[in-house]
N, C-alpha and C positions, 0 to 999 in steps of 0.2 A: 510627280517627279519622285524618283527613287532616291535613297539616301546617298548613293555614290555621285549623283549629279546635282545634289542640293547645293545651292549657292547661298553663301552668307556674305554679309558686308561687314568689314572690320577696318579699323584704322591701321595704317601701315605703322610699324614700330619705329621706322626711320624718319619718314617725312610727315606723318600724321594725316595724310590724305586717305580718303575712303577707298578701299580695294575690294573687289569682288573675289571671294575665295571659294573655290569648289572643293568639297570634301575629298580627301585622298589624293589631291593633285598639288603639284608645285605651282605657285601663282606668283608671277612677277608683278611688282607694283609698276603701273604704267606711268607714274609720276617721277619716281627716283631710281627705279631699276632694282631695288632690293627684292630678293626672292623670299616670300613669306614661308617660313619653316615653323615647325611645331615648337613653340615655347623657347625662342632664342634668348629670352630675357633670363633664363635659368643659368646660362653661362655666357654673359655678354662679352667676355674677352676672348672667347674661343671661336675660331673660324669653323662654322658649321656648314657642311655641304648642303646645298649647292652654291652658297655664297663664297666669295674669295677673300672677304675681310670679316672681322668680328662685328657684332652689332654695335658695340661702343664706338668703334672706329667709323662705321658707316654713319652713325648719327653725327659724329664730329665733322666728317667730310661734308655731309649734307648741309649742316649749319654753316659751314664755311663756303658753301656754294661750289664745292669741288665734286668731280665725278667719283663714283664708288669703285675705283680701280685699285687693285692690290699693288703695294710697293714690294720691293725685293724681300724685305723682312717678312711680309705677309706670305709671300710665295714660299719662303723657307718654312714658315709655320704650317702651310698647307702640306708640304712634304712630311714634316714631322708627324702630323696627325693622321694623314691619309696614305702616304707612301707612294702615290702615283699621280703625277700632274703633267701637264703639257703646256706649250706656248709656241708662238710663231716669232721668228726673227728672220728678216730678209726673205720672206715668203717660204721659209722652210719650217716645217713642224718638228719640234723637238719634244722629247719626253724625258721625264725624270722618274726613276723607279727605285724603291728601297727593296733590296734583296736580303734574304737570310740564308746563311751558309749552314751546312749540317753540323758544324762545330759550334754553332751559336753566334758566330760573328755576323755583323751586318755590314753591308756596303751600299753605296748610292751610285747610280749610273745615269749619266746624261747621254742620250742617244738621239739620233735622227729617226723619227717615226718611219717605219718601213725602210730603215737604212742601217748605217754603221753606228757603233758605239763611239762617242766623242771622248769621254773620260769616265773614270771610276774613282771613288773616294771611300775611305774606310769609316768616316764619321760624317754626320750632317754638318758639323762645325767646319770640317775640312772642305766639304762640298761648298758650303756658303762662302767661304773665303777664297777658294781656288778654282771653282768651276769656270771654264772658259770656252769660248767658241773662237777658233782660229787665233788663239793667243790673247784674246781680249776677255777680261773677266766678265762673267755673266752679270754680276752686280753693277758693272759700269755700262753694260749694254741694256740694262733693264728699262730705261726710258724709251727705247725703241721697240721693246717687246710688245706684241699684241696677242689677243685671244688666250690669255692665261685661263686654264680650265682644268678639270679633272680628266685624267687620261681615259680616253674612250676606246 
C-alpha cells in the first residue's frame, strides 16, 4: 500500500466514533456527517472548508442530537471567510459571491446559478440584513433552504 492510499483509524472530533481516514483525502464520518479536516481543533470557532459549521458548533449540535446543518448566521460566516457559496430554494440553485472593484470596494451579489442577478449589496452586513428572494428576506427563508455548499 503506498502512502497516498494508506488508511488510518482515528476518532471523529465531533462524535468520538472511529473513522477510517485516507491520507490526502476528505473523509466524512459515517456516524455524524462531520468531514474530517486537518487539525480543526486549532480554530474551533472558524468554519473550515468543506464543513459548513465550526467544530465547536458541530460538537454542540451532535450532543443535542441535532443534525449538523448551518443556520443563517453560519451561512453569513461562510461568505465572510470564503466569498463564494450556494444553496437551493424551491428547486432553484442560488449563489452568493463577493466581488472586489478596482477602486478597492467590495460588494456581495445574490444570483441564480446560470441565471440572473437577484440583488447586490455593498457590505456583508447589508447583505445579511436585506438579501431577499421575491421580496422575502433570505434569513426568513433559511429554514426552507437546502444544499448549502461552497460554490462549484
